[in-house]
PyMOL Python script that loads the backbone (N, CA, C, O; Angstrom):
from pymol import cmd

cmd.read_pdbstr("""\
ATOM      1  N   MET A   1     -66.720  33.493 -18.110  1.00  0.00           N
ATOM      2  CA  MET A   1     -66.310  32.626 -17.021  1.00  0.00           C
ATOM      3  C   MET A   1     -65.505  31.435 -17.531  1.00  0.00           C
ATOM      4  O   MET A   1     -64.551  31.004 -16.883  1.00  0.00           O
ATOM      5  N   THR A   2     -65.884  30.910 -18.681  1.00  0.00           N
ATOM      6  CA  THR A   2     -65.165  29.750 -19.203  1.00  0.00           C
ATOM      7  C   THR A   2     -63.741  30.100 -19.596  1.00  0.00           C
ATOM      8  O   THR A   2     -62.853  29.249 -19.534  1.00  0.00           O
ATOM      9  N   HIS A   3     -63.509  31.365 -20.005  1.00  0.00           N
ATOM     10  CA  HIS A   3     -62.151  31.762 -20.349  1.00  0.00           C
ATOM     11  C   HIS A   3     -61.257  31.800 -19.108  1.00  0.00           C
ATOM     12  O   HIS A   3     -60.064  31.510 -19.190  1.00  0.00           O
ATOM     13  N   ARG A   4     -61.829  32.153 -17.977  1.00  0.00           N
ATOM     14  CA  ARG A   4     -61.055  32.162 -16.734  1.00  0.00           C
ATOM     15  C   ARG A   4     -60.704  30.747 -16.294  1.00  0.00           C
ATOM     16  O   ARG A   4     -59.602  30.489 -15.812  1.00  0.00           O
ATOM     17  N   ILE A   5     -61.648  29.841 -16.465  1.00  0.00           N
ATOM     18  CA  ILE A   5     -61.383  28.443 -16.117  1.00  0.00           C
ATOM     19  C   ILE A   5     -60.311  27.873 -17.039  1.00  0.00           C
ATOM     20  O   ILE A   5     -59.431  27.135 -16.597  1.00  0.00           O
ATOM     21  N   SER A   6     -60.388  28.216 -18.312  1.00  0.00           N
ATOM     22  CA  SER A   6     -59.389  27.764 -19.273  1.00  0.00           C
ATOM     23  C   SER A   6     -58.004  28.308 -18.916  1.00  0.00           C
ATOM     24  O   SER A   6     -57.009  27.592 -19.031  1.00  0.00           O
ATOM     25  N   ALA A   7     -57.935  29.565 -18.486  1.00  0.00           N
ATOM     26  CA  ALA A   7     -56.658  30.148 -18.082  1.00  0.00           C
ATOM     27  C   ALA A   7     -56.113  29.446 -16.835  1.00  0.00           C
ATOM     28  O   ALA A   7     -54.905  29.234 -16.720  1.00  0.00           O
ATOM     29  N   LEU A   8     -56.991  29.090 -15.914  1.00  0.00           N
ATOM     30  CA  LEU A   8     -56.556  28.374 -14.717  1.00  0.00           C
ATOM     31  C   LEU A   8     -55.998  26.999 -15.072  1.00  0.00           C
ATOM     32  O   LEU A   8     -54.965  26.587 -14.545  1.00  0.00           O
ATOM     33  N   LEU A   9     -56.678  26.300 -15.957  1.00  0.00           N
ATOM     34  CA  LEU A   9     -56.190  24.990 -16.389  1.00  0.00           C
ATOM     35  C   LEU A   9     -54.873  25.114 -17.148  1.00  0.00           C
ATOM     36  O   LEU A   9     -54.009  24.244 -17.035  1.00  0.00           O
ATOM     37  N   SER A  10     -54.716  26.173 -17.912  1.00  0.00           N
ATOM     38  CA  SER A  10     -53.460  26.397 -18.618  1.00  0.00           C
ATOM     39  C   SER A  10     -52.315  26.670 -17.640  1.00  0.00           C
ATOM     40  O   SER A  10     -51.175  26.273 -17.882  1.00  0.00           O
ATOM     41  N   ALA A  11     -52.628  27.346 -16.544  1.00  0.00           N
ATOM     42  CA  ALA A  11     -51.597  27.589 -15.528  1.00  0.00           C
ATOM     43  C   ALA A  11     -51.121  26.272 -14.918  1.00  0.00           C
ATOM     44  O   ALA A  11     -49.932  26.106 -14.644  1.00  0.00           O
ATOM     45  N   PHE A  12     -52.041  25.344 -14.706  1.00  0.00           N
ATOM     46  CA  PHE A  12     -51.630  24.027 -14.214  1.00  0.00           C
ATOM     47  C   PHE A  12     -50.814  23.282 -15.268  1.00  0.00           C
ATOM     48  O   PHE A  12     -49.922  22.502 -14.933  1.00  0.00           O
ATOM     49  N   GLY A  13     -51.122  23.523 -16.534  1.00  0.00           N
ATOM     50  CA  GLY A  13     -50.333  22.926 -17.610  1.00  0.00           C
ATOM     51  C   GLY A  13     -48.901  23.433 -17.621  1.00  0.00           C
ATOM     52  O   GLY A  13     -47.968  22.667 -17.862  1.00  0.00           O
ATOM     53  N   VAL A  14     -48.727  24.720 -17.360  1.00  0.00           N
ATOM     54  CA  VAL A  14     -47.373  25.283 -17.271  1.00  0.00           C
ATOM     55  C   VAL A  14     -46.640  24.683 -16.077  1.00  0.00           C
ATOM     56  O   VAL A  14     -45.451  24.375 -16.168  1.00  0.00           O
ATOM     57  N   LEU A  15     -47.334  24.520 -14.974  1.00  0.00           N
ATOM     58  CA  LEU A  15     -46.717  23.894 -13.799  1.00  0.00           C
ATOM     59  C   LEU A  15     -46.268  22.463 -14.114  1.00  0.00           C
ATOM     60  O   LEU A  15     -45.171  22.053 -13.734  1.00  0.00           O
ATOM     61  N   ALA A  16     -47.114  21.715 -14.802  1.00  0.00           N
ATOM     62  CA  ALA A  16     -46.751  20.353 -15.196  1.00  0.00           C
ATOM     63  C   ALA A  16     -45.579  20.358 -16.181  1.00  0.00           C
ATOM     64  O   ALA A  16     -44.720  19.478 -16.130  1.00  0.00           O
ATOM     65  N   GLY A  17     -45.545  21.344 -17.071  1.00  0.00           N
ATOM     66  CA  GLY A  17     -44.433  21.457 -18.011  1.00  0.00           C
ATOM     67  C   GLY A  17     -43.113  21.738 -17.308  1.00  0.00           C
ATOM     68  O   GLY A  17     -42.072  21.201 -17.687  1.00  0.00           O
ATOM     69  N   VAL A  18     -43.161  22.577 -16.284  1.00  0.00           N
ATOM     70  CA  VAL A  18     -41.945  22.868 -15.516  1.00  0.00           C
ATOM     71  C   VAL A  18     -41.458  21.619 -14.793  1.00  0.00           C
ATOM     72  O   VAL A  18     -40.260  21.333 -14.774  1.00  0.00           O
ATOM     73  N   VAL A  19     -42.379  20.883 -14.205  1.00  0.00           N
ATOM     74  CA  VAL A  19     -42.006  19.643 -13.508  1.00  0.00           C
ATOM     75  C   VAL A  19     -41.396  18.650 -14.492  1.00  0.00           C
ATOM     76  O   VAL A  19     -40.386  18.015 -14.190  1.00  0.00           O
ATOM     77  N   LEU A  20     -42.006  18.516 -15.661  1.00  0.00           N
ATOM     78  CA  LEU A  20     -41.472  17.604 -16.673  1.00  0.00           C
ATOM     79  C   LEU A  20     -40.076  18.025 -17.101  1.00  0.00           C
ATOM     80  O   LEU A  20     -39.198  17.177 -17.265  1.00  0.00           O
ATOM     81  N   LEU A  21     -39.858  19.324 -17.284  1.00  0.00           N
ATOM     82  CA  LEU A  21     -38.539  19.796 -17.694  1.00  0.00           C
ATOM     83  C   LEU A  21     -37.495  19.558 -16.604  1.00  0.00           C
ATOM     84  O   LEU A  21     -36.364  19.177 -16.905  1.00  0.00           O
ATOM     85  N   VAL A  22     -37.860  19.777 -15.353  1.00  0.00           N
ATOM     86  CA  VAL A  22     -36.916  19.544 -14.250  1.00  0.00           C
ATOM     87  C   VAL A  22     -36.534  18.068 -14.169  1.00  0.00           C
ATOM     88  O   VAL A  22     -35.363  17.734 -13.988  1.00  0.00           O
ATOM     89  N   VAL A  23     -37.518  17.194 -14.304  1.00  0.00           N
ATOM     90  CA  VAL A  23     -37.240  15.757 -14.284  1.00  0.00           C
ATOM     91  C   VAL A  23     -36.390  15.367 -15.486  1.00  0.00           C
ATOM     92  O   VAL A  23     -35.485  14.541 -15.364  1.00  0.00           O
ATOM     93  N   ALA A  24     -36.673  15.954 -16.645  1.00  0.00           N
ATOM     94  CA  ALA A  24     -35.912  15.635 -17.859  1.00  0.00           C
ATOM     95  C   ALA A  24     -34.464  16.079 -17.733  1.00  0.00           C
ATOM     96  O   ALA A  24     -33.562  15.374 -18.186  1.00  0.00           O
ATOM     97  N   VAL A  25     -34.229  17.228 -17.127  1.00  0.00           N
ATOM     98  CA  VAL A  25     -32.849  17.690 -16.939  1.00  0.00           C
ATOM     99  C   VAL A  25     -32.107  16.750 -16.002  1.00  0.00           C
ATOM    100  O   VAL A  25     -30.950  16.406 -16.247  1.00  0.00           O
ATOM    101  N   GLY A  26     -32.767  16.339 -14.939  1.00  0.00           N
ATOM    102  CA  GLY A  26     -32.122  15.392 -14.017  1.00  0.00           C
ATOM    103  C   GLY A  26     -31.808  14.069 -14.679  1.00  0.00           C
ATOM    104  O   GLY A  26     -30.735  13.505 -14.464  1.00  0.00           O
ATOM    105  N   ASP A  27     -32.730  13.568 -15.481  1.00  0.00           N
ATOM    106  CA  ASP A  27     -32.481  12.311 -16.189  1.00  0.00           C
ATOM    107  C   ASP A  27     -31.384  12.462 -17.229  1.00  0.00           C
ATOM    108  O   ASP A  27     -30.577  11.552 -17.420  1.00  0.00           O
ATOM    109  N   TYR A  28     -31.350  13.603 -17.900  1.00  0.00           N
ATOM    110  CA  TYR A  28     -30.315  13.839 -18.909  1.00  0.00           C
ATOM    111  C   TYR A  28     -28.933  13.863 -18.272  1.00  0.00           C
ATOM    112  O   TYR A  28     -27.968  13.348 -18.838  1.00  0.00           O
ATOM    113  N   ARG A  29     -28.849  14.461 -17.097  1.00  0.00           N
ATOM    114  CA  ARG A  29     -27.561  14.492 -16.386  1.00  0.00           C
ATOM    115  C   ARG A  29     -27.152  13.106 -15.907  1.00  0.00           C
ATOM    116  O   ARG A  29     -25.969  12.830 -15.710  1.00  0.00           O
ATOM    117  N   SER A  30     -28.151  12.230 -15.720  1.00  0.00           N
ATOM    118  CA  SER A  30     -27.865  10.863 -15.294  1.00  0.00           C
ATOM    119  C   SER A  30     -27.518   9.951 -16.466  1.00  0.00           C
ATOM    120  O   SER A  30     -27.159   8.791 -16.263  1.00  0.00           O
ATOM    121  N   GLY A  31     -27.621  10.461 -17.679  1.00  0.00           N
ATOM    122  CA  GLY A  31     -27.236   9.672 -18.834  1.00  0.00           C
ATOM    123  C   GLY A  31     -28.373   9.272 -19.748  1.00  0.00           C
ATOM    124  O   GLY A  31     -28.169   8.471 -20.661  1.00  0.00           O
ATOM    125  N   ALA A  32     -29.560   9.800 -19.533  1.00  0.00           N
ATOM    126  CA  ALA A  32     -30.689   9.452 -20.392  1.00  0.00           C
ATOM    127  C   ALA A  32     -30.569  10.182 -21.730  1.00  0.00           C
ATOM    128  O   ALA A  32     -29.703  11.037 -21.913  1.00  0.00           O
ATOM    129  N   SER A  33     -31.442   9.830 -22.641  1.00  0.00           N
ATOM    130  CA  SER A  33     -31.441  10.417 -23.969  1.00  0.00           C
ATOM    131  C   SER A  33     -31.795  11.909 -23.915  1.00  0.00           C
ATOM    132  O   SER A  33     -32.544  12.355 -23.046  1.00  0.00           O
ATOM    133  N   GLY A  34     -31.244  12.655 -24.854  1.00  0.00           N
ATOM    134  CA  GLY A  34     -31.545  14.075 -24.953  1.00  0.00           C
ATOM    135  C   GLY A  34     -32.951  14.347 -25.451  1.00  0.00           C
ATOM    136  O   GLY A  34     -33.436  15.476 -25.388  1.00  0.00           O
ATOM    137  N   PHE A  35     -33.608  13.294 -25.953  1.00  0.00           N
ATOM    138  CA  PHE A  35     -34.989  13.447 -26.422  1.00  0.00           C
ATOM    139  C   PHE A  35     -35.886  13.956 -25.315  1.00  0.00           C
ATOM    140  O   PHE A  35     -36.753  14.793 -25.567  1.00  0.00           O
ATOM    141  N   TRP A  36     -35.705  13.479 -24.102  1.00  0.00           N
ATOM    142  CA  TRP A  36     -36.567  13.890 -22.998  1.00  0.00           C
ATOM    143  C   TRP A  36     -36.366  15.357 -22.658  1.00  0.00           C
ATOM    144  O   TRP A  36     -37.311  16.051 -22.281  1.00  0.00           O
ATOM    145  N   LEU A  37     -35.140  15.824 -22.791  1.00  0.00           N
ATOM    146  CA  LEU A  37     -34.852  17.226 -22.537  1.00  0.00           C
ATOM    147  C   LEU A  37     -35.563  18.116 -23.564  1.00  0.00           C
ATOM    148  O   LEU A  37     -36.175  19.124 -23.211  1.00  0.00           O
ATOM    149  N   VAL A  38     -35.470  17.727 -24.828  1.00  0.00           N
ATOM    150  CA  VAL A  38     -36.141  18.475 -25.891  1.00  0.00           C
ATOM    151  C   VAL A  38     -37.657  18.389 -25.721  1.00  0.00           C
ATOM    152  O   VAL A  38     -38.362  19.386 -25.880  1.00  0.00           O
ATOM    153  N   ASN A  39     -38.148  17.211 -25.401  1.00  0.00           N
ATOM    154  CA  ASN A  39     -39.580  17.022 -25.203  1.00  0.00           C
ATOM    155  C   ASN A  39     -40.091  17.893 -24.051  1.00  0.00           C
ATOM    156  O   ASN A  39     -41.147  18.513 -24.173  1.00  0.00           O
ATOM    157  N   GLY A  40     -39.373  17.945 -22.962  1.00  0.00           N
ATOM    158  CA  GLY A  40     -39.769  18.780 -21.833  1.00  0.00           C
ATOM    159  C   GLY A  40     -39.807  20.256 -22.192  1.00  0.00           C
ATOM    160  O   GLY A  40     -40.702  20.983 -21.762  1.00  0.00           O
ATOM    161  N   ALA A  41     -38.838  20.695 -22.979  1.00  0.00           N
ATOM    162  CA  ALA A  41     -38.810  22.097 -23.401  1.00  0.00           C
ATOM    163  C   ALA A  41     -39.979  22.421 -24.323  1.00  0.00           C
ATOM    164  O   ALA A  41     -40.586  23.485 -24.211  1.00  0.00           O
ATOM    165  N   VAL A  42     -40.291  21.511 -25.228  1.00  0.00           N
ATOM    166  CA  VAL A  42     -41.408  21.732 -26.155  1.00  0.00           C
ATOM    167  C   VAL A  42     -42.736  21.780 -25.398  1.00  0.00           C
ATOM    168  O   VAL A  42     -43.583  22.626 -25.682  1.00  0.00           O
ATOM    169  N   VAL A  43     -42.915  20.888 -24.451  1.00  0.00           N
ATOM    170  CA  VAL A  43     -44.155  20.884 -23.658  1.00  0.00           C
ATOM    171  C   VAL A  43     -44.282  22.172 -22.855  1.00  0.00           C
ATOM    172  O   VAL A  43     -45.368  22.747 -22.776  1.00  0.00           O
ATOM    173  N   LEU A  44     -43.195  22.628 -22.264  1.00  0.00           N
ATOM    174  CA  LEU A  44     -43.231  23.866 -21.488  1.00  0.00           C
ATOM    175  C   LEU A  44     -43.536  25.068 -22.384  1.00  0.00           C
ATOM    176  O   LEU A  44     -44.344  25.922 -22.018  1.00  0.00           O
ATOM    177  N   LEU A  45     -42.908  25.139 -23.533  1.00  0.00           N
ATOM    178  CA  LEU A  45     -43.156  26.265 -24.425  1.00  0.00           C
ATOM    179  C   LEU A  45     -44.591  26.284 -24.945  1.00  0.00           C
ATOM    180  O   LEU A  45     -45.214  27.343 -25.027  1.00  0.00           O
ATOM    181  N   SER A  46     -45.106  25.124 -25.292  1.00  0.00           N
ATOM    182  CA  SER A  46     -46.481  25.089 -25.801  1.00  0.00           C
ATOM    183  C   SER A  46     -47.487  25.412 -24.698  1.00  0.00           C
ATOM    184  O   SER A  46     -48.484  26.090 -24.951  1.00  0.00           O
ATOM    185  N   ALA A  47     -47.240  24.940 -23.488  1.00  0.00           N
ATOM    186  CA  ALA A  47     -48.137  25.260 -22.369  1.00  0.00           C
ATOM    187  C   ALA A  47     -48.074  26.748 -22.035  1.00  0.00           C
ATOM    188  O   ALA A  47     -49.091  27.350 -21.689  1.00  0.00           O
ATOM    189  N   SER A  48     -46.899  27.335 -22.135  1.00  0.00           N
ATOM    190  CA  SER A  48     -46.769  28.772 -21.886  1.00  0.00           C
ATOM    191  C   SER A  48     -47.510  29.573 -22.939  1.00  0.00           C
ATOM    192  O   SER A  48     -48.154  30.573 -22.620  1.00  0.00           O
ATOM    193  N   TYR A  49     -47.427  29.147 -24.185  1.00  0.00           N
ATOM    194  CA  TYR A  49     -48.155  29.817 -25.256  1.00  0.00           C
ATOM    195  C   TYR A  49     -49.661  29.748 -25.013  1.00  0.00           C
ATOM    196  O   TYR A  49     -50.371  30.739 -25.183  1.00  0.00           O
ATOM    197  N   MET A  50     -50.136  28.582 -24.618  1.00  0.00           N
ATOM    198  CA  MET A  50     -51.565  28.428 -24.351  1.00  0.00           C
ATOM    199  C   MET A  50     -52.008  29.294 -23.175  1.00  0.00           C
ATOM    200  O   MET A  50     -53.109  29.844 -23.196  1.00  0.00           O
ATOM    201  N   LEU A  51     -51.171  29.421 -22.157  1.00  0.00           N
ATOM    202  CA  LEU A  51     -51.511  30.271 -21.015  1.00  0.00           C
ATOM    203  C   LEU A  51     -51.622  31.725 -21.446  1.00  0.00           C
ATOM    204  O   LEU A  51     -52.568  32.411 -21.059  1.00  0.00           O
ATOM    205  N   VAL A  52     -50.682  32.204 -22.232  1.00  0.00           N
ATOM    206  CA  VAL A  52     -50.730  33.589 -22.711  1.00  0.00           C
ATOM    207  C   VAL A  52     -51.983  33.817 -23.539  1.00  0.00           C
ATOM    208  O   VAL A  52     -52.649  34.843 -23.397  1.00  0.00           O
ATOM    209  N   ARG A  53     -52.307  32.859 -24.407  1.00  0.00           N
ATOM    210  CA  ARG A  53     -53.502  32.976 -25.238  1.00  0.00           C
ATOM    211  C   ARG A  53     -54.765  33.031 -24.380  1.00  0.00           C
ATOM    212  O   ARG A  53     -55.653  33.848 -24.628  1.00  0.00           O
ATOM    213  N   ASP A  54     -54.842  32.173 -23.386  1.00  0.00           N
ATOM    214  CA  ASP A  54     -56.036  32.135 -22.537  1.00  0.00           C
ATOM    215  C   ASP A  54     -56.161  33.383 -21.658  1.00  0.00           C
ATOM    216  O   ASP A  54     -57.271  33.856 -21.415  1.00  0.00           O
ATOM    217  N   VAL A  55     -55.049  33.911 -21.186  1.00  0.00           N
ATOM    218  CA  VAL A  55     -55.102  35.123 -20.376  1.00  0.00           C
ATOM    219  C   VAL A  55     -55.559  36.301 -21.233  1.00  0.00           C
ATOM    220  O   VAL A  55     -56.343  37.132 -20.774  1.00  0.00           O
ATOM    221  N   ARG A  56     -55.083  36.377 -22.459  1.00  0.00           N
ATOM    222  CA  ARG A  56     -55.543  37.444 -23.353  1.00  0.00           C
ATOM    223  C   ARG A  56     -57.032  37.337 -23.627  1.00  0.00           C
ATOM    224  O   ARG A  56     -57.728  38.352 -23.673  1.00  0.00           O
ATOM    225  N   ARG A  57     -57.526  36.133 -23.807  1.00  0.00           N
ATOM    226  CA  ARG A  57     -58.968  35.944 -24.035  1.00  0.00           C
ATOM    227  C   ARG A  57     -59.766  36.311 -22.797  1.00  0.00           C
ATOM    228  O   ARG A  57     -60.841  36.903 -22.900  1.00  0.00           O
ATOM    229  N   ALA A  58     -59.245  35.963 -21.628  1.00  0.00           N
ATOM    230  CA  ALA A  58     -59.965  36.269 -20.390  1.00  0.00           C
ATOM    231  C   ALA A  58     -60.022  37.782 -20.154  1.00  0.00           C
ATOM    232  O   ALA A  58     -61.017  38.290 -19.636  1.00  0.00           O
ATOM    233  N   ARG A  59     -58.982  38.489 -20.524  1.00  0.00           N
ATOM    234  CA  ARG A  59     -58.985  39.943 -20.346  1.00  0.00           C
ATOM    235  C   ARG A  59     -59.930  40.627 -21.328  1.00  0.00           C
ATOM    236  O   ARG A  59     -60.539  41.643 -20.994  1.00  0.00           O
ATOM    237  N   ALA A  60     -60.058  40.082 -22.531  1.00  0.00           N
ATOM    238  CA  ALA A  60     -60.906  40.692 -23.545  1.00  0.00           C
ATOM    239  C   ALA A  60     -62.381  40.406 -23.294  1.00  0.00           C
ATOM    240  O   ALA A  60     -63.247  41.132 -23.782  1.00  0.00           O
ATOM    241  N   ASP A  61     -62.671  39.351 -22.534  1.00  0.00           N
ATOM    242  CA  ASP A  61     -64.052  38.967 -22.262  1.00  0.00           C
ATOM    243  C   ASP A  61     -64.682  39.929 -21.265  1.00  0.00           C
ATOM    244  O   ASP A  61     -64.161  40.096 -20.162  1.00  0.00           O
ATOM    245  N   PRO A  62     -65.795  40.566 -21.632  1.00  0.00           N
ATOM    246  CA  PRO A  62     -66.428  41.533 -20.700  1.00  0.00           C
ATOM    247  C   PRO A  62     -67.166  40.861 -19.565  1.00  0.00           C
ATOM    248  O   PRO A  62     -67.741  41.541 -18.714  1.00  0.00           O
TER     249      PRO A  62
END
""", "prot")
cmd.dss("prot")
cmd.show_as("cartoon", "prot")
cmd.util.cbc("prot")
cmd.orient("prot")
């Protein structure tokens, strides 16, 4: 059960990563530093990795 909860929380993390990336792209187009764009991409990729890991654990759990 805890693996399913972890996967659910990871899904919210991916959602937050997407929102951060969308905001970072908008700010970058407005003239902000490219650091935010890179930071948003890194957060999204790491959250996606964690979601995949948690889903695999949830499937393996009997």
